matplotlib code that plots the C-alpha trace (Angstrom):
import matplotlib.pyplot as plt

x = [-24.5, -21.2, -19.6, -18.2, -20.6, -18.8, -14.9, -13.4, -10.8, -8.0, -4.7, -2.1, 0.3, 3.1, 4.1, 4.1, 2.1, 3.6, 3.9, 0.2, -1.5, 0.5, -1.0, -4.5, -4.2, -3.5, -6.5, -8.7, -7.6, -8.2, -11.6, -11.4, -12.3, -16.3, -15.8, -15.7, -18.5, -16.2, -12.6, -10.8, -7.0, -5.4, -2.4, 0.6, 1.0, -1.8, -1.7, -4.3, -2.6, -3.6, -6.5, -6.9, -5.9, -8.0, -11.0, -10.0, -9.9, -13.2, -11.8, -12.8, -10.1, -8.5, -5.5, -3.1, -1.4, 1.9, 3.4, 2.1, 4.3, 2.5, 1.0, -0.6, -1.8, -3.4, -4.6, -6.4, -7.6, -9.1, -11.5, -12.5, -13.5, -17.1, -17.4, -16.5, -13.3, -11.0, -8.4, -5.7, -3.2, 0.2, 0.4, 3.0, 1.0, -0.3, -2.5, -1.2, -4.5, -8.1, -10.9, -12.3, -9.4, -8.8, -12.5, -12.3, -9.5, -10.9, -14.4, -12.1, -10.4, -13.7, -15.7, -12.6, -12.8, -16.4, -16.6, -14.2, -11.5, -8.9, -9.0, -6.2, -5.3, -2.1, -3.3, 0.1, 1.4, 3.3, 5.2, 5.4, 5.5, 7.5, 10.3, 11.8, 10.9, 12.7, 10.3, 11.4, 15.3, 15.2, 13.7, 15.7, 19.0, 18.0, 15.9, 17.0, 13.7, 11.8, 8.9, 10.2, 7.7, 6.5, 9.2, 8.2, 8.0, 11.5, 13.0, 12.3, 14.9, 14.3, 13.0, 15.7, 16.6, 14.5, 17.2, 18.0, 14.2, 14.0, 17.0, 16.1, 12.1, 13.2, 16.3, 14.7, 10.9, 9.8, 10.5, 8.3, 5.5, 7.7, 7.4, 4.6, 6.7, 8.9, 7.7, 5.2, 3.3, 4.3, 1.7, 4.2, 6.9, 5.9, 3.0, 1.1, 2.5, 0.6, -2.3, -5.0, -8.0, -11.2, -11.3, -8.3, -5.8, -3.1, -3.6, -0.8, -0.6, 1.3, 3.6, 5.5, 4.8, 5.3, 2.0, 2.6, 1.1, 1.6, -1.5, -3.5, -7.2, -8.4, -11.4, -11.6, -12.9, -9.5, -7.2, -8.5, -9.3, -6.5, -3.4, -3.0, -4.5, -1.4, 0.8, -1.3, -0.5, 2.6, 4.5, 7.9, 11.6, 12.8, 10.8, 11.0, 12.3, 11.2, 7.3, 5.6, 6.4, 3.3, 5.6, 8.1, 5.7, 3.9, 7.1, 7.9, 8.1, 7.6, 3.9, 2.4, 4.4, 2.4, -0.7, -1.0, -3.4, -4.2, -3.2, -4.1, -2.5, -4.5, -4.2, -2.1, -2.0, -3.3, -0.9, 3.3, 5.1, 6.3, 8.1, 9.6, 9.6, 11.0, 8.9, 11.0, 8.4, 8.3, 5.8, 4.8, 6.8, 9.8, 10.3, 13.6, 15.0, 14.5, 12.0, 10.2, 8.6, 6.1, 8.4]
y = [-10.2, -9.5, -6.7, -4.5, -4.8, -1.2, -2.7, -5.3, -7.7, -7.0, -8.7, -9.2, -11.9, -13.1, -16.4, -17.1, -19.9, -20.9, -17.3, -17.0, -19.5, -19.1, -15.1, -16.6, -19.3, -16.5, -14.8, -18.2, -18.8, -15.0, -15.1, -12.1, -14.1, -13.0, -9.5, -8.1, -7.7, -9.4, -10.5, -10.3, -11.8, -10.7, -12.2, -11.5, -14.0, -16.1, -20.0, -22.5, -23.3, -18.9, -20.0, -23.2, -21.2, -18.3, -20.7, -22.6, -19.4, -18.3, -15.5, -14.0, -13.8, -11.6, -12.1, -11.1, -12.9, -11.2, -9.6, -5.9, -5.0, -3.4, -0.6, -3.0, -5.0, -2.4, -1.0, -3.8, -4.3, -1.2, -1.6, -5.0, -3.4, -2.6, -1.1, 2.3, 1.0, -1.2, -3.0, -3.2, -6.4, -8.1, -11.6, -11.9, -9.1, -11.4, -10.3, -10.6, -10.1, -11.8, -11.3, -9.0, -7.0, -7.0, -5.7, -2.7, -1.5, -1.5, 0.2, 2.5, 3.8, 3.5, 6.0, 8.2, 7.7, 8.3, 11.7, 11.9, 14.2, 10.9, 9.1, 6.7, 4.7, 2.6, -0.6, -2.0, -2.5, 0.2, -1.9, -5.0, -3.4, -6.8, -7.6, -4.7, -2.2, 1.7, 4.1, 3.2, 3.0, 6.5, 7.9, 6.9, 7.5, 11.0, 11.6, 11.6, 8.7, 10.4, 8.4, 4.3, 2.1, 0.0, 2.1, 1.9, 5.8, 5.5, 4.1, 7.8, 9.5, 13.5, 15.5, 17.4, 21.2, 23.5, 24.3, 20.7, 20.1, 23.0, 22.2, 18.6, 19.8, 22.3, 20.2, 16.8, 18.0, 15.4, 12.2, 13.4, 11.3, 8.1, 8.8, 6.6, 3.6, 4.9, 6.9, 5.7, 9.1, 11.0, 13.7, 14.8, 14.4, 16.4, 18.4, 19.9, 17.2, 14.4, 14.1, 11.9, 11.5, 11.3, 7.6, 7.3, 6.3, 8.9, 11.3, 13.4, 14.7, 13.5, 16.1, 13.9, 10.4, 8.6, 6.5, 2.7, -0.2, -2.2, -2.9, -0.3, 1.0, 3.6, 4.8, 3.7, 6.3, 8.2, 5.0, 5.2, 8.8, 10.1, 7.8, 5.9, 8.2, 10.3, 7.8, 7.1, 10.4, 11.2, 8.1, 8.1, 7.5, 5.6, 2.0, -1.7, -4.2, -1.4, -1.1, 1.8, 1.8, 3.7, 5.7, 6.6, 8.3, 10.2, 11.2, 12.8, 16.9, 16.6, 16.3, 13.6, 16.4, 18.8, 18.1, 18.0, 14.5, 13.4, 10.2, 8.2, 5.2, 2.6, 2.4, -0.2, -1.6, -5.5, -6.7, -7.5, -8.3, -11.8, -13.8, -16.8, -20.2, -21.3, -19.7, -19.4, -16.0, -12.7, -10.4, -7.8, -5.1, -7.5, -8.3, -6.2, -8.0, -5.4, -4.0, -1.3, -0.5, 2.4, 4.4]
z = [3.2, 3.5, 5.8, 3.3, -0.1, -1.7, -1.8, -3.6, -2.7, -5.8, -6.3, -8.5, -9.4, -11.8, -11.9, -8.3, -7.2, -3.8, -2.7, -3.5, -2.3, 1.2, 0.9, 0.1, 3.0, 5.6, 4.2, 4.7, 8.3, 9.2, 8.2, 5.7, 2.6, 2.9, 3.8, 0.9, -2.0, -4.6, -5.0, -8.4, -9.3, -11.9, -13.5, -15.8, -18.4, -16.8, -16.9, -16.0, -12.6, -12.2, -12.5, -10.7, -7.7, -7.7, -8.0, -5.0, -3.1, -4.5, -6.7, -10.1, -12.8, -14.7, -17.1, -19.8, -22.0, -21.2, -18.8, -18.6, -15.5, -12.5, -14.4, -16.6, -13.5, -12.1, -14.3, -15.7, -11.9, -11.8, -15.3, -13.8, -10.3, -10.2, -6.4, -5.3, -3.3, -4.0, -1.2, -3.6, -2.4, -4.2, -4.1, -1.1, 1.5, 4.3, 6.8, 10.6, 12.5, 12.7, 10.7, 13.6, 14.3, 10.0, 9.4, 12.2, 10.4, 7.2, 8.9, 10.5, 7.3, 5.3, 7.9, 6.9, 3.2, 2.5, 2.4, -0.5, 1.7, 1.9, -1.6, -0.7, 2.3, 3.5, 5.5, 5.8, 9.7, 10.8, 13.1, 11.2, 7.5, 6.7, 3.9, 1.5, 3.3, 2.9, 4.2, 7.9, 7.1, 4.7, 7.5, 9.9, 7.7, 7.5, 11.2, 15.2, 15.9, 18.6, 19.8, 18.3, 17.4, 20.1, 22.7, 26.3, 27.6, 29.6, 26.1, 24.0, 23.4, 24.4, 21.8, 20.4, 19.7, 18.3, 15.9, 15.5, 14.3, 11.9, 10.4, 9.9, 8.8, 5.8, 4.8, 4.8, 4.3, 1.6, 3.8, 6.8, 6.1, 6.3, 10.2, 10.0, 9.9, 12.6, 15.4, 17.5, 17.5, 14.4, 14.9, 17.9, 16.2, 12.4, 13.3, 10.9, 8.5, 10.2, 12.1, 14.2, 12.4, 13.5, 13.5, 14.8, 11.6, 10.4, 8.0, 5.7, 2.6, -0.6, -0.4, 2.1, 1.1, -2.1, -3.5, -3.0, -5.2, -1.7, 0.8, -0.6, -0.1, -3.0, -4.0, -7.5, -9.6, -8.1, -9.1, -12.5, -13.3, -11.2, -10.5, -13.5, -15.8, -15.0, -15.8, -19.2, -20.3, -18.9, -18.8, -16.9, -19.1, -15.9, -16.5, -15.0, -17.4, -20.3, -18.4, -16.4, -12.3, -11.3, -8.7, -11.1, -13.5, -10.1, -9.6, -13.0, -12.9, -9.1, -10.0, -6.8, -4.2, -5.5, -5.2, -1.8, -1.6, 1.7, 2.5, 5.1, 7.4, 9.0, 12.8, 13.7, 9.8, 8.8, 5.8, 5.5, 2.5, 2.6, 0.4, 1.3, -0.5, -4.0, -6.2, -9.5, -10.5, -9.1, -7.7, -10.5, -9.4, -9.5, -13.2, -13.4, -10.6, -8.0, -6.2, -7.4, -4.1, -3.1, -0.6]

ax = plt.figure().add_subplot(projection="3d")
ax.plot(x, y, z, "-o")
ax.set_aspect("equal")
plt.show()
């Protein structure tokens, strides 16, 4: 019996066999592949090589003959998911902790989610988020970091004065959620915006943090009936290679920010973003030659 029978480990990939194998090997070596009730990989432009990789690591396969982009891939993955929760990972999101630590973080996040108040949880590492991660950079460009991640108490900067803090909080309100990836204790820096959950994680609101496709633990019904349904009915004019991008569509009309959706962040987070090697293909979010990141 898997430890998390109500969670599907779902992945998306596009023409990136070497990257995918490295990521899956990290899961295998950490011993997390048997934690889940189901495991599915959706392949855009699926090939026989894709099927072989999936079979090697015990995954079911979903696939499309064409590249349907991040929205099409996530939509297919959501439709294939039969469990109440989906841990959605891309092909370049390896795990950076061991089995017990990963399981502990998943259990803690699920405990915060099961009453329905927090439908989506980021499982990406706060301290080691990996490559092409813009949230921390954007926050640090606008705010004076007071509690740097990993800093000793004597290295922490003095709190900004009340006038400066008030100016920052009003003028840069929408970025305050990004403190999760820059501040050791973001709830002290931004009280009322970020709080500590009863299970030791962090919770903010969609008013302060964008949707992200990377390393997300989400209620399957919320993904299908809220996130993907919104993209389907309100597509964005901003596309990636002519394909819908979930984050861009949710931003349209300031919809995501005005919903006040509770968003969790795992403490400290189990996965990172690492794309190294010689794959000629790309992740599903890089199909226009640029990364469309959820942050």
